[in-house]
C-alpha positions as CSV (number, residue, x, y, z in Angstrom):
1,M,22.0,16.4,-8.1
2,L,20.5,16.1,-4.6
3,N,22.9,15.8,-1.7
4,F,20.3,14.8,0.9
5,I,16.6,14.4,1.5
6,K,14.7,15.3,4.7
7,Y,12.0,13.1,6.2
8,K,10.5,14.0,9.6
9,N,13.6,14.6,11.8
10,Y,15.9,12.6,9.6
11,R,18.2,13.2,6.7
12,V,19.4,10.7,4.3
13,K,22.5,11.5,2.1
14,I,22.4,10.7,-1.6
15,K,25.7,9.5,-3.1
16,K,26.8,8.1,-6.4
17,M,27.9,4.5,-6.7
18,T,30.3,3.3,-9.4
19,I,29.2,0.7,-12.0
20,K,31.7,-1.7,-10.5
21,Q,30.2,-1.2,-7.0
22,A,26.7,-1.7,-8.4
23,K,27.7,-4.9,-10.1
24,S,29.4,-6.1,-6.9
25,E,26.2,-5.4,-4.9
26,N,24.0,-6.7,-7.8
27,A,21.9,-3.5,-7.4
28,F,21.4,-0.1,-9.1
29,G,20.8,1.4,-5.7
30,L,21.3,0.7,-2.0
31,Y,20.0,2.2,1.3
32,L,22.4,1.8,4.2
33,S,20.6,2.6,7.4
34,D,23.7,2.6,9.5
35,K,25.2,5.3,7.3
36,S,21.9,7.0,6.6
37,T,22.9,7.0,3.0
38,I,21.3,6.1,-0.3
39,F,23.8,5.1,-3.0
40,I,22.6,5.2,-6.7
41,Q,24.6,4.0,-9.6
42,K,26.0,6.8,-11.7
43,N,25.4,7.1,-15.4
44,L,21.7,6.1,-15.2
45,S,19.2,7.8,-17.4
46,P,17.1,10.4,-15.5
47,K,14.1,8.1,-15.6
48,N,15.9,5.2,-14.2
49,Y,17.6,7.4,-11.6
50,L,14.3,8.7,-10.4
51,S,12.9,5.2,-10.2
52,I,15.8,3.9,-8.2
53,L,15.7,7.0,-5.9
54,F,12.0,6.4,-5.1
55,H,12.7,2.7,-4.5
56,E,15.5,3.4,-2.0
57,L,13.4,6.1,-0.4
58,G,10.8,3.4,0.2
59,H,13.5,1.5,2.2
60,F,14.4,4.7,4.1
61,I,10.7,5.4,5.0
62,I,10.3,1.8,6.3
63,D,13.4,2.2,8.4
64,K,12.6,5.6,9.9
65,A,8.8,5.4,10.1
66,K,9.0,2.0,11.7
67,I,6.5,0.6,9.1
68,K,6.4,-3.1,9.1
69,P,4.9,-4.2,5.7
70,K,4.6,-7.9,4.9
71,S,7.3,-7.5,2.3
72,E,9.8,-4.6,2.5
73,E,10.7,-5.1,-1.2
74,S,7.1,-5.0,-2.3
75,F,6.6,-1.8,-0.4
76,A,9.7,-0.3,-2.0
77,I,8.5,-1.3,-5.4
78,L,5.1,0.3,-4.8
79,I,6.8,3.6,-3.7
80,E,9.0,3.3,-6.9
81,E,5.8,3.7,-8.9
82,F,5.6,7.3,-7.8
83,S,8.4,8.1,-10.2
84,N,6.1,7.0,-13.0
85,I,3.3,9.3,-11.7
86,F,5.6,12.3,-11.6
87,L,7.1,11.6,-15.0
88,Q,3.6,11.2,-16.6
89,N,2.2,14.3,-14.8
90,P,4.9,17.0,-14.8
91,K,2.3,19.6,-13.6
92,L,1.9,17.6,-10.4
93,L,5.3,18.9,-9.1
94,N,4.2,22.5,-9.7
95,F,1.0,21.8,-7.9
96,I,2.9,20.3,-4.9
97,K,5.1,23.4,-4.9
98,Q,2.1,25.7,-4.9
99,C,0.5,23.7,-2.0
100,S,3.7,23.8,0.0
101,K,4.0,27.6,-0.4
102,K,0.4,28.1,0.8
103,N,1.2,26.1,3.9
104,E,4.4,27.9,4.8
105,I,4.4,29.5,8.2
């Protein structure tokens, strides 16, 4: 499991959320900007976990990049669709790794 993700000069921690907490929040995931933490409900399938992770990363990007979309939730849902792209194109991750190695200093 990931412990954190870097974006620009920021880091967001990734933590598990209990099912009870998820029910209390009425959400499978949460991004708390004041704690710079994404919480994701434990015991999700890998596909659902990835989808929720991308969704919450959308909120994180909006917060840190100072993007002001018309609807934050619509933007996060759009970002969430990247999980489907990666799941349907497993070779894409290898391609990204190759590109990042070519750009290393």
